[in-house]
N, C-alpha and C positions, 0 to 999 in steps of 0.2 A: 854698366855695360861691360867694362873690362873685368870686373869682379865675376860676372856671370861667365865670361869667356874662360877665365882662369878656373872657375868651378867645373865647367865641362871638361877642360883639359885634364883636370885631376881625377874626376870620377869616371869619365868616358874618353880616355886619351886617344883611343883608336877610332872613335866615331868620326865619320867624314863631315867636315865643316864646309868644304867647297869642292865642287866637281866641275871640271872643264874638259870635256871629252874623256880621254883615257887618263888624264892627270887629276889626281885627287890630293887633298890636303886634310889631314886629321886635325882634331881640335888641339892635340898636344903640339903638332907641328906649327899650327897657326899661332898659338900662344908664344911659342919659341921665336917665330919669325917676327911677330909684333914687338917683342921685347928687344930683339936685336936691332930692328929698324928704329925703335924708339931711342935706344942708346946712341945710335948714329946722329939722329936729329938733335938730341940734347947736347951732343958734343959740338954741333954747329951753332946752336942757340939762335935760330932765326926769330925775327919778330912775328912773321906769319908765312905760311907755306902755300904756294899755289900748286894744285895737283892737276896735271894735264895728261894723265896716263890713259891708255886704252883700257876699256872695261875688262876685268879679269882678276886673278888672284893678287897680282902686284898692287892694283888699285886698292883692294880691300886691306891688304897688309899696311900700306902707307897711310890710309885713312885711319885705321885703328891705332897705328903707331903715333900719329899726331894727337889723337885723343888721350892715349896713354901718357904721353910726355907733356900734356897740357899746352901744346903749341897750337895757336889758332890756324885754321886751314881754309883755303879758298878752292873748292872743287870747281873746275872749269869744264863745262860740257863741250863735247867735240863740235856741236852745232853752233857754238859761238863764233862770230866773226873775229878777225884779228883785232879790230877796234874794240869790240866788247871784252875780249880777253885782256887787252892792255888796260882798259878802264877798270876792270875788276881788280887786277893786281895792284894798280896804282891807288885806287880808292881804298883798298883794304890795307895798304902799306906792306904788301908781301915783298920780302927780299930774297926768298929762295923759291925756285920753280923746279918741280920734279916732273920730267917727261919720260917717255919710253927710251930716250937717248941718255938719260942720267939726270944729275942735279946741276943746276946752274944758279949763280947769284944774279939777281935782277936789281936794277938801280932805282928802286922806289923807296921814298922816305917813310919812316914809321908814322902811323896815324893813331889817334886815340881810339881805343876799343873799350866797350863796357867790360867791367870785371866779369870773369868766368866765361868769356867768349871762347867757344870751342870751334864754331864754324861761322864763316861769313859767306852767306849764300846769295847768289844773284840769279834772277830769272832774266830771260831775254826782254821781258817787260814791254811797255808801250813806247819806250824811247830807247835810243842807243846807249844811254848812260843810266841804268837802273841803280837803285840804292842797294847797298849791301846790308842784308838783314843778319844781325848777330844773334846766334842761338847758343844756349848752354847745352852741355852734354846731358844735364839733368832734365832739361825741357824736352829734348828729343827722346830720351829714355822713357819719360812719362807717357808719350804718345805710343811708343812701341809696347809698353807694359799694358796700357789701356786696351790696345788692339788685342793683345793676347788674352786679357781678362774677358773680352767679349767673344772671342773666337775659339779659344782653347789652343793648346800647343799642337794638337793634331793637324791643324790647318797649315802650319808652317814647317812641316817635316821635310818637304822637298819643294823649295820655292824656286821658280824659274825667273831668271833675270831677263826681263824684256825691255823695260825702260832703261835709259842710261843711268849708271850709278851716280853720276854727278847731279842727277835730278833728285831733289830732297825727298820726294815721295818714295822713290825706290830705296834710298838710303834708310829711311826710318821705317816705312811700312814693309819693306822687303828684307834688306840685309839685317837690320837690328832685330826685327821680329823673329827672323829665322835663327839668329844666334841666341836670342833669349830663350827660344824654344828648344835649343839643342838640335836643330835641324840641319839640313844640307842646302847650301846655296848653289844653284846649278846654272852654269854658263853653257848655253847650247847653241849659240850663234844666231839666234833669231833676230837680233838687232841688225845683223848684216843682211839677213834674208828673211823677212817676215812671213814668206810663203811657208817656211818651216814651222810656223807657230803651232798649228793644230797637231802636226805629227810629233813635235817635241813634247807637247803637253801629254799626249797619249803614250808615246814610247818611253819617255823618261819617268813615267808614273808620278807626274807633278801633282802636288797637293794645293799649291797656291801660286798666283801671279798677280801683277798689277798692270792694267791696260788703260790707255786713253780711248775715247770713243771711236776714233778711226781704226785703231787696231782691233777693237771689239767687233766692229763691222766686218773687218777682214776675216776674223776668226769665225764669225757666224757664217760667212759665205763659204769658207773652206770646209767647215763642219757639215754644211748643208750639201756640199758637192760630193763628199766622200765620208762614209761612216768612220768614226774613231771611237776608241774605248777611253772615255773620260771618267771611268769609275773611281779613279784615285783622287780626282779633284774634289777639294772641300770648299774652296773660296777663290773667286776671281773678283778683285776690286776694280772698279772703273770710276775714273774721275778726271779732273782737268777741264772739263767742259760739260755742258748739259747733255744728257743721254736721252734719246727718244724712247718713250715707254714701249713702243712697238718693237724696238730692237732688243730690249730686255726680255720681252715676252718671247721673241723668237729664240733668244739664247736659252731660255729655260726649257723651251720645247725640244731643244737639241741636247738636253741634260747638262748644260753648262751652268754651274752655280755662280752666276754673275750678280753682283750687288753694288749699287751706286753709293758713293760717299761724297763728302764735301770737305774741303780744307783750303788752306792758303799758307804761304811761306811763313808768315808771322805767327802762325799757330804750330809751327814745326810740321806742317804738311797735312794733318787730319784734324777735323773738328767733329764730324759726325759720320756715321756709316750704318748702312743696313747690314744685317748678318743673317745667316741661315735660320737662326732661331728668333730673330726680331727684325722683321722687315715690313715695309708698307709701300705699295706701288705709288709712284708719283712723288715720293719723298726721298731725301738723302739720308734717312735714318735718324737714330737718336744720337745725342751728344756722347762723346767718349766720357768715361767716368770722371776723369780729372778736369774736364773742360767746364768753364762757367761762361754763360752767354745770356744775352737778353735782346729783346727787340725794341728799338727806339720808336717814338711816336710816328715817324715817317716810314717805318717798316725796315729800317736798316739793322743788320745784325751787328751787335756790339759784343766783343769778347772782353771778359774780365781776366786780368793777369795772363795775357797771352804768353806763349813760350819765348817770344823774342825778348832780348835784353835791350835792344835799341838798334841804331844804325851806325855803320862804320863812320867814324869822324863826326857823328851827329849826336842828337839828344838821346838820353837814356829813356827807356819805355816808362810811360806814366802809369801803367797798370790797366789802362783801358785802350781798346783798339777798335776804331770804326772800320769795319771790313769793306764798306762800299757795296756789299751784297744786300739785296732785299729778300726778306723771307718771313715765315711765320711758323709757330709751333702749333700742332693740334693738341687735343686734350690728353693724348697719350705720350706726348713729348717728341713726336716725329717732326722733323724739320723739313719744310717745303721751301725751295728757292723760287723766287719769281723773277729774278733778273739782277742786273747791275744797276745801281742807282744812277751812275753817270751815263749809262747806255739808254735810259728810258727815252722812248720816242714820243713826241707829242705831235700828232698830225694837224694839218690845217683845220680840221674839224674839231680840234680840241680833245681828241681821244688819246689816252695814254696806252702805249703798247711797249712791253718789254720785248726786245727783238729775239731774245732767247726762246720765246714761246713759238712764234711761227718757224724759227730756225729748227727747233726740235722736230716739228712735223715734216719739214723738208728733208731733214736728215734721216727720217724714218723710211724714206723712199729709196729703194735699192739703186736707182739710177743716179742718186746724188751723193757725192762723197763729202763735200763741204758746202756751207752756205753762210752768207752774211746778209742780214736784212737791215735796211736803213730807210730813211725817209722823214727825218725830223723836220717838221714844218711843211711837209708836202701833203698834198691832198690824198695821195695813195702811197703805199709802201712798195719798195723795190728790193731786188735781191741780186747779189753776185753768186753765181752757181759754179761749183767745180764738179763736173760730171764724173761718174764712176764708169770705167770700162767703155768709154766712147759710145754712149747710147745715141740713138737717132733723135732728131728734133722732135719727132712725134712722141717718142718715149719720154722725153723730158717734159713736153707739154702735158702729157698724161700725169706725170709725177707732180707737177705744179698744181694741176687740177685736183688731184687726190688730197694734197696738203690743204689747198684752199677750201675744199669741201668741209674741212673740220674747223674752219675759222669763221668768226663773224665777218661781215663785210669790211669793217674798218681795219681789220688786221690781215686781210688777204693780200697776196702779192700780185700787183698789177703789171709790173715791168720786171724783166730779168735779163741777165747777160751771162754767158759762159766765160770763165776766166781760168788761167792756169792755177795749179795747186798752191795753196798757202802753206809755206814751210818755214822752219827756223832758218834755213839757209838763205831764203830771200827776205827774211825779216818780217814776214807777215803772220807768223805763228810762234808761240813759245814752245819750249821743249816738251811740255806735256800736252800740246795740241790746242791750247787756247788761242783764239784768233786775236791778233793785235789790231783792233778795230781802227784806231786813229791812223795807224800806218797804212792800212789797206785803203781807207777812204782817201788818204792823201795821195797814194800812188795812183789810184784810178781817178783822182780829181773829182770826187763825188760829194764834197761838202755842200756845194750848191749846184747839184747836177742838172744838166739838161737831159731829160730822159728820151729824147727823140730817137736816139740810136738803139734803144732797148727794144727787144721783142716783148710783146705783151703775153701774159700768161694765157689769155683766151684766144690768141691768134692761131 
């Protein structure tokens, strides 16, 4: 990664590496800044560095400087609670914290990290104390290089930063891919105001970006309300949670080149992806060229030699990783996900239902922003619904009916309740939009729910 950055600084020194409003930074200036920051870090010689900077050029410089000086780093998303931030710093043994106010030493003892650890990354996870996944620079670079091999450099010529940089998917699939391609990484403020998303994609002549399903739904709505010129766009990746097929179809009708992918932290963010030249509806695409995977007898996806080195303070990777995701390959190598192994619901009638299936149909309805389906051991399935744009009860009932019409009786939603939005801030969603099911069920006390207070979908 750093060799490539140095290469662009030498042959295209004035080419713009980063753009933030009127402020730009060339590849030559970025390389110089990374070297200067790296020298400072090396003089301090920390065991590991926590990065809690706002998204922008300083974040990128510090991140790359840690890689350059081979000092392990812990990116801290802004949506982490103070408890989660403290846990991550302590768990990784970080002794230096870099914030917008400057550098400060923190009182955490060093912990054992696998050799060649470059990043210890934490998701908000299903508990307040997630494991720190240790990744090498080579493992992350392999993902970015595979993405460029499948997409071509043209796709990453102007990448819009939409997801937080502390999210691994944006680091690897966004920042790294852009720098490898010699492109421009654009900060346009859409994280602070997602309503600007469609306008930024058009006015900034963006060629690529990465979205979670909720943001894609917003983009489709914005694009449908007002025409935009998306002719520069080459690739919009969407992942983090299952995407409704109808949403993808609607995006394509609006000339949005949206393609679904699949990955996880232990794989350095991406395992498979659809591309403009190789895509199949209903799948998450083909494996990246460097990825090795197989399907176990029970349908679980197993990765061979995942990108992770191991966990902070824990065991080193054994070379095999059971993802917990259920899936299957078709004859052409396209991967279809069927759900999470631990999420599988078994109704009182003995029928197996992956909740992601009815959830995807609920999310295809414009009246529904988020949905969680549950009902393990119950005679019928239930759902928590987060409405979009305050629809009427009548509109929500119609949306439920439309989703149920596409499901067999045993997988239909019989009871439902409107609830507030699931967000990283309230602990009910991860940074990339994945629902934290156990937390949500615990908060709403629905492990053994009495459904009497629910409205029925047919009422």
